[in-house]
C-alpha positions, 0 to 999 in steps of 0.5 A: 500500500502506498504511504500517504505523505500529504501534509495536513493543512494548517488551520487558523481555527485550530490556532485560535482554539489553541490561544484560547486553551481549548485544544485536546491532546490530539489537536496539540500533537497536530500543532506540534507537528506543524512546528517541528516540520520546516515545510510549515514555516512559511505557511504558518507566518502567512496564515498568522499574518493574514489573520493578524487582527483577529489573533491580536484581538484575542491575545490582548496581552501581546503586542506582537508582530507575526514572528513573535506571535509564532514564538509565543505559540512555539513556546507553549507547544514545546513547553507542554512536551517538555513538562511531559518529558519530566516524567521519564525516569532517565531525566528525573535526576538531572531535572532536580539539578536544574529545578532552580534554573528559571528562564522567564522571558518577557514578550515572546516567552523563552522556548525553554523546552527546546533545551534538551540533553546530550550532544546536539542539544542545548546541554553539552556534556564535557567529559564525565564531570560537568554538564552545561546549560545554555540560555538564549534570549531571542531578538526583541526579548529580555530573559530572566535567569537563575543560576545553580548558586542562587545568582540571578540576572537578565539577558538582553535581546539576542544574548546567550549565557552558558553555565555549568548545571552545578558549579565546582572548583574554585570559580563560578564561571559562566560564558556570555555573548551579548548583554547581561545583568548579574546579581551575584550570590555572595560566596567569599571562597569562590569568585563569580566570573563572567567570560566574554571572549578574552575578557573576564569580569570577577566578582563575589557579591555584586550587581553589574552589567556586561555589554559584550555583543560580538559585533559591537565596537566596545565592551562595557562593564557597569558596576551598580554595587559591590566590586569587580575586577576586569582582566584581559587574557593575552595571546599566550594565556596570561591574564592582565588586570585592566581595572578594579571598579567601584560602584557607579563606575564603568569600564569601556574597552574599544574593540578596534583600538584596545583603548581602556577608559574608566569613568563615573556613570549613572548605572540606571542608564545602562541597566534599566533595560532589564526593567523594560526601559531604554534610557538615552542621555545625550547619546549620539544617534548612531548609538541610539539607532543601534540600541533601538534596532536590537531592542525591537529587532528592526533594521534602521538606516541613517540617510544623512551622515550628519545624523550620526553625531546628533545627540538624543535624550529620551526614556522609552518604557515598554513603548511600541516601536511605532510610538518610538518613531513618533517620539523621535519625530516629535522631539528632534529634527528627524523624520522617517519612512517605513519600507514595505516588508518583502516576501522571500522565496520560502514564504517568510518576510524580510525584517521590518525596515525604517530609514531616518532622515533630517527634516527639510531645512535642518541640514 
């Protein structure tokens, strides 16, 4: 008998029913199959896009675009499967070790359940002694975490944190890519170390922010309380102490020139992102655009070169991107144009794109 390989159609009514938490187990399994098969990716995005207004009204707590609505669905579907996997004896011991690790994502929820065990998953075994976990914060999202030693913190948009399920040895070492805020649990015998490329930030009981996106032109450590020591590892492996920071101070390293600068700052400007705020205080427009682009996962281009050095002052708190554009236009000599998103060959759409330019007569 010939096997029927026909793909079942994606049903908007079933997706709507899922949002309303009325699906039975068989329906959940069907939806899960859609998300596990890449052939459905374009269809899901198109369908949600076509019925955006209906779904948005039925999900008033989520001011999302199409991709982020899909992230919400994806999270809930896989979270259900993840909870069931906890009943399997093989995972039970490891799960107890991980029970203190909380990953709470604001806006699109973190797809915790996509973290799975053994090689090829988010958990990577090194030898027979250590098991590592990795948390990713999707674009346009913030992720709260709790580590095995009780330390807590946040990851910013597009960031990741790798750490051992159980700290051992003389240090509590984690690896950061992107931006993270750390509230370190005190342990006078074992310093807490944040590694980002060739930079190590060491603390005992401290609150600090590390900005370490691979494509940025600067690496920054901002200390809110306590004390941190910042070291750089040379080519041959020996560490060199760069600075010992006091509260309300920031160390910045140029990734282009290597220059190091330590200055007194207002920490809230650099740490309030974890509370849903973007704070700008006479920042050059080049930096403003970079932070807003990353925060909302949009592409923003500056048409006029003169705009890069224009300074901007504002505080955005959980604002929709459209509101940010309006505020930029109202409070500065800047205007903007939004470009239509183009459909790609796989049925997906390009990232939202905006061009900023100086208003006529302001050049």
